[in-house]
C-alpha distance (Angstrom), angle and dihedral (degrees) to the residues before:
residue distance angle dihedral
F1 . . .
P2 3.80 . .
V3 3.79 90.4 .
E4 3.81 90.7 50.7
W5 3.81 89.0 48.5
M6 3.75 92.9 53.2
K7 3.82 93.0 46.6
N8 3.82 93.9 48.0
G9 3.87 99.5 34.1
N10 3.88 92.4 -129.4
L11 3.70 141.2 79.0
N12 3.77 98.8 -113.5
N13 3.79 112.4 132.6
P14 3.77 120.7 -138.3
I15 3.83 109.6 -98.2
V16 3.79 92.6 -130.3
V17 3.73 129.2 25.3
S18 3.88 116.2 -167.0
D19 3.76 88.9 -23.6
D20 3.83 89.7 -53.8
P21 3.84 115.3 117.3
F22 3.83 95.6 -175.7
P23 3.89 100.6 81.9
A24 3.87 93.5 59.1
Y25 3.81 86.8 71.5
Y26 3.84 98.5 46.2
P27 3.70 121.8 117.1
I28 3.75 114.4 -92.9
N29 3.86 111.9 -151.4
G30 3.77 90.9 104.5
S31 3.73 92.8 45.8
L32 3.81 90.7 50.5
F33 3.86 89.6 55.6
F34 3.79 91.8 52.5
L35 3.87 89.0 46.6
W36 3.84 90.4 56.6
L37 3.87 87.3 51.4
L38 3.76 92.5 53.7
F39 3.81 94.5 50.5
P40 3.85 100.3 74.6
F41 3.82 98.4 56.1
K42 3.88 100.1 12.2
N43 3.75 89.8 -125.9
A44 3.88 139.0 83.1
F45 3.81 97.4 -98.0
L46 3.84 94.4 108.2
A47 3.78 92.8 30.3
D48 3.82 90.5 61.3
L49 3.79 86.7 61.2
G50 3.85 91.5 45.0
Q51 3.82 97.1 115.7
L52 3.83 95.1 48.2
P53 3.81 96.6 83.5
F54 3.82 88.7 52.6
F55 3.86 91.4 48.1
I56 3.91 85.1 56.5
I57 3.79 91.0 42.9
S58 3.83 89.0 52.0
F59 3.84 91.2 55.8
L60 3.75 93.1 48.0
A61 3.76 93.5 47.6
I62 3.81 92.2 51.2
L63 3.88 87.1 49.0
S64 3.82 89.2 53.8
I65 3.71 96.0 44.4
G66 3.78 90.9 49.7
K67 3.74 92.6 53.8
K68 3.80 93.3 45.1
L69 3.86 87.6 53.3
G70 3.81 90.0 51.6
L71 3.73 100.8 -107.9
G72 3.72 95.5 132.2
K73 3.85 127.1 -130.7
E74 3.77 97.1 -72.6
Y75 3.80 98.0 50.2
S76 3.82 91.9 40.3
F77 3.75 88.8 53.9
F78 3.84 92.6 49.9
T79 3.85 89.9 48.4
A80 3.81 91.9 50.6
C81 3.81 90.3 49.3
L82 3.80 90.8 50.2
F83 3.75 90.9 53.3
V84 3.75 99.8 49.5
T85 3.75 91.4 46.8
I86 3.88 93.8 59.3
P87 3.95 99.4 124.1
N88 3.80 93.0 -130.2
F89 3.71 95.8 47.6
F90 3.87 93.4 45.1
K91 3.77 89.3 48.0
Q92 3.78 92.4 57.9
L93 3.90 88.7 71.4
G94 3.76 88.8 81.1
I95 3.74 96.4 47.3
G96 3.80 125.2 83.5
Y97 3.76 95.0 -134.9
V98 3.80 132.7 111.5
D99 3.87 98.8 -117.6
I100 3.82 98.3 108.2
M101 3.80 87.6 42.9
V102 3.83 89.5 56.4
G103 3.84 92.4 46.7
G104 3.81 93.6 45.9
I105 3.83 97.8 48.4
F106 3.93 90.2 43.8
L107 3.84 87.5 56.0
V108 3.70 92.6 45.6
A109 3.90 90.5 52.3
L110 3.86 89.2 46.0
S111 3.75 88.6 52.0
F112 3.82 92.8 53.0
I113 3.77 90.1 46.7
L114 3.79 85.8 63.6
S115 3.77 90.6 46.3
L116 3.78 88.5 54.5
K117 3.82 89.4 51.7
E118 3.82 87.9 54.1
E119 3.72 96.2 43.8
F120 3.78 122.6 2.4
N121 3.70 102.7 -155.5
L122 3.79 140.5 137.4
K123 3.76 97.0 -97.4
N124 3.79 93.3 54.1
I125 3.76 91.4 44.9
I126 3.76 92.3 53.4
I127 3.86 95.4 46.7
F128 3.87 91.0 46.7
A129 3.79 92.4 48.4
I130 3.73 92.0 51.7
S131 3.80 95.0 47.4
F132 3.75 90.0 46.0
G133 3.84 91.6 50.0
I134 3.87 93.3 49.6
F135 3.89 87.6 45.4
I136 3.89 94.7 57.1
G137 3.81 92.3 41.3
I138 3.76 92.7 61.2
K139 3.79 102.3 66.5
T140 3.72 135.1 -1.0
T141 3.77 95.8 -132.4
V142 3.83 92.3 61.3
L143 3.83 87.7 74.7
A144 3.86 87.1 84.8
Y145 3.79 91.3 51.7
S146 3.75 93.8 44.6
I147 3.77 90.3 68.7
F148 3.80 89.7 70.4
I149 3.86 91.1 64.4
L150 3.85 98.5 29.6
L151 3.80 95.1 61.5
P152 3.90 94.9 50.4
F153 3.84 88.3 51.3
L154 3.88 93.3 50.8
Y155 3.78 88.8 48.3
L156 3.80 93.2 49.1
A157 3.87 91.0 46.7
F158 3.86 93.5 51.0
S159 3.74 94.0 43.6
Q160 3.78 96.1 59.8
K161 3.81 105.0 120.4
Q162 3.70 95.3 -170.4
A163 3.85 92.5 56.9
G164 3.74 121.8 74.4
I165 3.78 124.3 -140.2
T166 3.75 89.6 -86.5
G167 3.83 93.3 52.3
K168 3.88 90.6 48.1
I169 3.81 91.2 50.9
G170 3.77 88.0 48.6
Y171 3.81 92.4 53.4
I172 3.84 89.6 52.1
I173 3.85 93.3 47.3
L174 3.74 93.3 48.0
F175 3.86 90.3 48.8
F176 3.76 97.1 50.0
S177 3.79 92.1 43.5
L178 3.71 92.0 57.3
V179 3.83 91.9 42.6
F180 3.86 88.8 52.4
V181 3.85 91.0 51.7
F182 3.79 96.2 45.7
G183 3.74 103.7 35.6
C184 3.79 115.6 11.9
F185 3.84 103.4 71.2
S186 3.85 93.5 101.2
Y187 3.77 93.7 45.0
F188 3.73 93.4 50.2
K189 3.85 91.1 47.7
N190 3.82 89.6 49.0
F191 3.82 89.9 51.1
I192 3.77 90.4 52.3
L193 3.76 95.1 46.8
T194 3.80 100.5 36.7
S195 3.92 108.2 12.5
N196 3.78 85.5 -119.2
P197 3.75 117.6 95.0
F198 3.80 92.9 -165.1
Y199 3.81 95.1 48.7
P200 3.02 129.0 178.3
L201 3.90 85.6 34.8
D202 3.70 123.1 89.3
V203 3.81 109.5 -130.0
T204 3.78 115.5 -158.0
L205 3.81 133.0 170.3
L206 3.87 120.9 -167.1
G207 3.81 90.8 -15.2
R208 3.83 91.6 -51.8
T209 3.80 119.9 117.7
I210 3.72 111.2 -124.1
F211 3.66 100.2 173.6
K212 3.89 119.8 14.6
G213 3.81 114.1 -134.7
V214 3.79 135.9 157.0
I215 3.80 101.1 -114.2
G216 3.79 113.2 80.0
K217 3.72 137.0 149.2
M218 3.75 95.0 -78.9
T219 3.86 92.3 50.7
F220 3.78 90.7 55.9
I221 3.87 91.2 47.0
A222 3.81 90.2 50.5
R223 3.72 90.9 54.9
N224 3.80 94.6 54.5
E225 3.84 112.6 113.8
E226 3.73 125.8 -138.9
G227 3.81 108.1 -93.9
G228 3.83 91.0 10.2
Y229 3.78 88.8 137.0
S230 3.69 100.0 44.5
L231 3.84 117.8 137.7
V232 3.88 91.9 -106.6
K233 3.82 91.8 53.3
L234 3.73 93.4 42.8
L235 3.80 90.9 56.0
F236 3.85 102.8 37.5
H237 3.76 112.3 8.5
E238 3.88 117.0 110.7
G239 3.84 107.4 -103.8
M240 3.80 96.8 32.0
G241 3.82 118.9 95.8
I242 3.81 108.2 -175.8
Q243 3.78 88.2 115.6
S244 3.77 87.6 66.2
L245 3.80 87.6 67.5
L246 3.80 92.0 49.1
I247 3.89 90.3 50.7
I248 3.78 102.8 36.6
L249 3.84 104.5 39.7
P250 3.88 94.8 53.4
G251 3.84 87.1 45.4
A252 3.85 91.8 49.1
I253 3.89 90.5 49.4
């Protein structure tokens, strides 16, 4: 997409990509970052290194989280080292996707949730909201993971004893306003184009379709390849993360 944007001078996505209409409706935060990396030299030299900053950010975020959880500098460092040496995570450095970006920004948002727990102030709210907005604007599937950091924020916001009901509502309005600015462009665009902000996903609740899309359970099943869940692929293939259990659990023990 960044190459198409540079050629055409706009942010319109191709309607169909390799006979697949879905990517045209995907969030664009990650793609925008790669676009900025293309600008200096008008080639992919910097873009090929695009996930490296987020690899470093992930390491630093783990360090920060460890210290906030009381692990101390030494154990926080060991924890961060374990994380960045997970084979699947490390392998992503050579792939021009947004997976390390997703992991890194998730960890940054998680770190700022812990900052809010320590000190619930305007600065931490703004930084958390910006990181959360960037996070949900990278990939549609991260919406499921976003719940795990959204709910703690709402709990912290409503549990502030020094803030009245007006103040608590103000926190929430500020948070969602920043999230909308930094992460919801694609969802708003999709709603205008398809009446489904999460297009191409089907959104159902209790068996009832809330937003009609084109990717449902059967679509995912149809895309499965024979041998796609073999032991070798589970351990080493891009997109599979069982090796994280093999690395992290012994390290945690």
